[in-house]
C-alpha positions as CSV (number, residue, x, y, z in Angstrom):
1,X,0.0,0.0,0.0
2,X,2.8,2.4,0.9
3,X,4.5,1.6,-2.4
4,X,1.4,2.4,-4.3
5,X,0.8,5.7,-2.4
6,X,4.5,6.8,-2.9
7,X,4.3,5.8,-6.6
8,X,1.1,7.9,-7.0
9,X,2.7,10.9,-5.3
10,X,5.8,10.6,-7.5
11,X,3.6,10.3,-10.6
12,X,1.5,13.3,-9.5
13,X,4.7,15.4,-9.0
14,X,5.9,14.5,-12.4
15,X,2.6,15.4,-14.0
16,X,2.6,18.8,-12.1
17,X,6.2,19.4,-13.2
18,X,5.3,18.7,-16.9
19,X,2.2,20.9,-16.6
20,X,4.2,23.8,-15.1
21,X,6.9,23.4,-17.7
22,X,4.5,23.4,-20.7
23,X,5.3,25.9,-23.4
24,X,3.1,25.5,-26.4
25,X,4.2,28.6,-28.2
26,X,2.1,30.4,-30.8
27,X,2.1,28.7,-34.2
28,X,0.6,31.8,-35.7
29,X,3.9,33.6,-34.9
30,X,6.5,30.9,-34.7
31,X,8.2,29.3,-36.5
32,X,8.3,31.8,-39.4
33,X,7.2,30.8,-42.8
34,X,9.3,33.4,-44.6
35,X,12.7,35.0,-44.3
36,X,12.0,36.2,-40.8
37,X,14.0,38.3,-38.3
38,X,17.2,36.9,-36.7
39,X,17.9,37.6,-33.0
40,X,20.3,36.0,-30.6
41,X,20.1,34.9,-27.0
42,X,23.4,35.2,-25.1
43,X,24.0,33.1,-22.0
44,X,27.0,33.8,-19.8
45,X,26.4,30.9,-17.4
46,X,24.1,32.7,-14.9
47,X,22.5,35.5,-16.8
48,X,20.8,35.6,-20.3
49,X,20.2,38.6,-22.5
50,X,18.7,39.3,-25.9
51,X,20.6,40.6,-29.0
52,X,18.5,42.6,-31.4
53,X,19.6,44.5,-34.5
54,X,18.9,48.2,-34.4
55,X,17.5,48.3,-37.9
56,X,14.9,45.7,-36.9
57,X,14.0,47.7,-33.8
58,X,13.5,50.8,-36.0
59,X,11.4,48.9,-38.5
60,X,9.2,47.5,-35.7
61,X,8.8,51.0,-34.3
62,X,7.7,52.5,-37.6
63,X,5.2,49.7,-38.0
64,X,3.8,50.4,-34.6
65,X,3.6,54.2,-34.8
66,X,-0.2,54.2,-35.4
67,X,-1.2,51.3,-33.1
68,X,1.2,51.8,-30.2
69,X,2.9,55.2,-30.5
70,X,4.2,55.4,-26.9
71,X,6.1,52.1,-27.3
72,X,7.3,53.1,-30.8
73,X,8.8,56.3,-29.2
74,X,10.8,54.1,-26.8
75,X,12.2,51.9,-29.5
76,X,13.2,54.8,-31.7
77,X,14.8,56.7,-28.9
78,X,16.6,53.6,-27.8
79,X,17.9,53.1,-31.3
80,X,19.0,56.7,-31.4
81,X,20.9,56.6,-28.0
82,X,22.6,53.3,-28.9
83,X,23.0,54.0,-32.6
84,X,26.8,53.6,-32.6
85,X,26.4,49.8,-33.1
86,X,24.7,47.4,-35.4
87,X,22.8,45.6,-32.6
88,X,22.1,45.9,-28.9
89,X,22.4,43.3,-26.2
90,X,19.6,43.9,-23.6
91,X,19.3,42.4,-20.2
92,X,16.8,43.0,-17.4
93,X,17.4,42.5,-13.7
94,X,17.5,43.6,-10.1
95,X,19.2,47.0,-9.8
96,X,21.3,46.0,-6.7
97,X,22.3,42.7,-8.3
98,X,23.4,44.4,-11.5
99,X,25.3,47.2,-9.8
100,X,27.1,44.6,-7.6
101,X,28.9,43.5,-10.8
102,X,29.7,40.0,-9.5
103,X,30.9,37.0,-11.5
104,X,28.0,34.8,-10.5
105,X,25.4,34.0,-7.9
106,X,27.8,32.6,-5.3
107,X,29.7,35.9,-5.3
108,X,26.6,38.0,-4.6
109,X,26.3,39.5,-1.1
110,X,23.7,37.5,0.9
111,X,21.4,40.4,1.8
112,X,21.5,41.7,-1.8
113,X,20.4,38.2,-3.0
114,X,17.6,37.9,-0.4
115,X,16.2,41.3,-1.3
116,X,16.3,40.5,-5.0
117,X,14.5,37.2,-4.6
118,X,11.7,38.9,-2.8
119,X,11.4,41.8,-5.2
120,X,12.2,44.5,-2.7
121,X,14.4,46.7,-4.9
122,X,14.0,48.4,-8.3
123,X,14.9,46.8,-11.6
124,X,16.8,48.2,-14.6
125,X,17.8,47.4,-18.1
126,X,21.4,47.2,-19.3
127,X,21.7,48.0,-23.0
128,X,25.1,47.3,-24.8
129,X,25.7,48.4,-28.4
130,X,27.8,46.1,-30.5
131,X,28.8,45.4,-34.1
132,X,29.9,42.3,-36.0
133,X,29.3,38.6,-35.1
134,X,27.7,38.5,-31.6
135,X,29.4,35.1,-31.0
136,X,32.8,36.7,-31.6
137,X,32.0,39.7,-29.4
138,X,30.7,37.4,-26.5
139,X,33.3,34.7,-27.1
140,X,33.2,33.6,-23.5
141,X,29.4,33.1,-23.6
142,X,27.0,30.7,-25.3
143,X,25.3,32.6,-28.1
144,X,22.3,31.1,-29.8
145,X,20.5,32.3,-33.0
146,X,16.7,32.2,-33.5
147,X,14.7,33.3,-36.5
148,X,11.4,35.0,-35.6
149,X,8.5,36.0,-37.9
150,X,8.1,39.7,-38.4
151,X,4.9,39.7,-36.5
152,X,6.5,37.8,-33.7
153,X,9.5,40.2,-33.6
154,X,7.1,43.2,-33.4
155,X,5.2,41.6,-30.5
156,X,8.4,41.0,-28.6
157,X,9.8,44.4,-29.4
158,X,6.7,46.2,-28.1
159,X,6.7,44.1,-25.0
160,X,10.4,45.0,-24.5
161,X,9.5,48.7,-25.0
162,X,6.8,48.4,-22.4
163,X,9.4,47.2,-19.8
164,X,11.2,50.5,-19.9
165,X,10.3,53.2,-17.4
166,X,9.4,56.4,-19.2
167,X,10.5,60.0,-18.8
168,X,7.8,62.7,-19.1
169,X,8.4,63.0,-22.8
170,X,7.9,59.2,-23.2
171,X,11.5,58.2,-23.8
172,X,13.5,55.7,-21.8
173,X,15.2,56.9,-18.6
174,X,19.0,56.7,-18.9
175,X,20.5,56.3,-15.5
176,X,24.2,56.0,-16.3
177,X,27.0,53.8,-17.6
178,X,26.6,50.0,-17.6
179,X,29.0,47.3,-16.6
180,X,31.2,47.1,-19.8
181,X,32.0,49.0,-22.9
182,X,29.5,51.6,-24.0
183,X,26.6,49.9,-22.1
184,X,24.0,52.1,-20.5
185,X,21.6,51.4,-17.6
186,X,18.0,52.4,-18.0
187,X,15.2,52.4,-15.4
188,X,12.9,49.4,-15.9
189,X,9.4,48.3,-14.9
190,X,8.6,45.1,-13.0
191,X,10.0,43.5,-10.0
192,X,12.7,40.8,-9.8
193,X,11.9,37.8,-7.7
194,X,12.4,34.0,-7.4
195,X,9.5,33.7,-9.8
196,X,10.7,36.3,-12.3
197,X,14.5,36.2,-12.7
198,X,16.5,37.9,-15.5
199,X,16.3,34.6,-17.4
200,X,12.5,34.2,-16.8
201,X,12.2,37.7,-18.3
202,X,14.1,36.7,-21.5
203,X,11.8,33.6,-21.7
204,X,8.8,35.8,-21.3
205,X,10.0,38.1,-24.2
206,X,10.5,35.0,-26.4
207,X,7.0,33.8,-25.6
208,X,5.7,37.1,-26.8
209,X,7.3,36.2,-30.2
210,X,5.5,32.9,-30.2
211,X,8.6,30.8,-29.2
212,X,7.9,27.9,-26.9
213,X,9.9,28.6,-23.7
214,X,8.7,27.6,-20.2
215,X,9.0,29.7,-17.1
216,X,10.1,26.7,-15.1
217,X,13.2,25.7,-17.2
218,X,14.2,29.3,-17.7
219,X,14.8,30.2,-14.0
220,X,18.5,29.6,-14.7
221,X,20.2,30.6,-18.0
222,X,21.5,27.1,-18.7
223,X,18.0,25.7,-18.4
224,X,16.7,28.3,-20.9
225,X,19.5,27.5,-23.3
226,X,19.0,23.7,-23.0
227,X,15.2,24.0,-23.6
228,X,15.7,26.2,-26.7
229,X,18.0,23.7,-28.2
230,X,16.0,20.6,-27.2
231,X,13.0,22.2,-28.8
232,X,15.1,22.9,-31.9
233,X,14.2,26.6,-31.9
234,X,17.8,27.8,-31.5
235,X,21.2,26.9,-32.8
């Protein structure tokens, strides 16, 4: 009897795990049936970010000017500010965590980590402009390429724009130099927590584009990367 009960509990746990990890995607948006828009996901081992070409962000902004003008302003201003590169690498996260500039989770001060997990401090975006092959620029990281449909890219770009805090004129709020190169920090919306990490945020952006990516697996960057490859949506 105990064996049957334990087996039932294990089976139930597995079913719950698969239910929570489901990620059906949106077949109307992904995969693309045409040329599509190429983006990259960069994983440095504990943090994931998105790499988007500036010309694609500008094109998405122009297409959205009538339907979502406020978000279009953010995308166009972001492209203007970071216009010295071909693309931008964008990451979202807890402000204190980002500014601590640590090599990994184990190097983070305990109190900073506790506050971050319970969403008790502001969030920000780091935006880094780059040119050339992203894999060559981030040679110490895992860089994956994905091809989105134009509609999927637009949906993701507008969700990304909505994650920026706005100045009175509607443009993103620049709050100073980022961690490396010409990167800049921008004030962001949303709260970081154990249920919404920087990697969960990237996963959420990908889901806006129709990409199947589960919140469960994407808690850690290597889980996000592994799922994208297992589902054959990235290479």
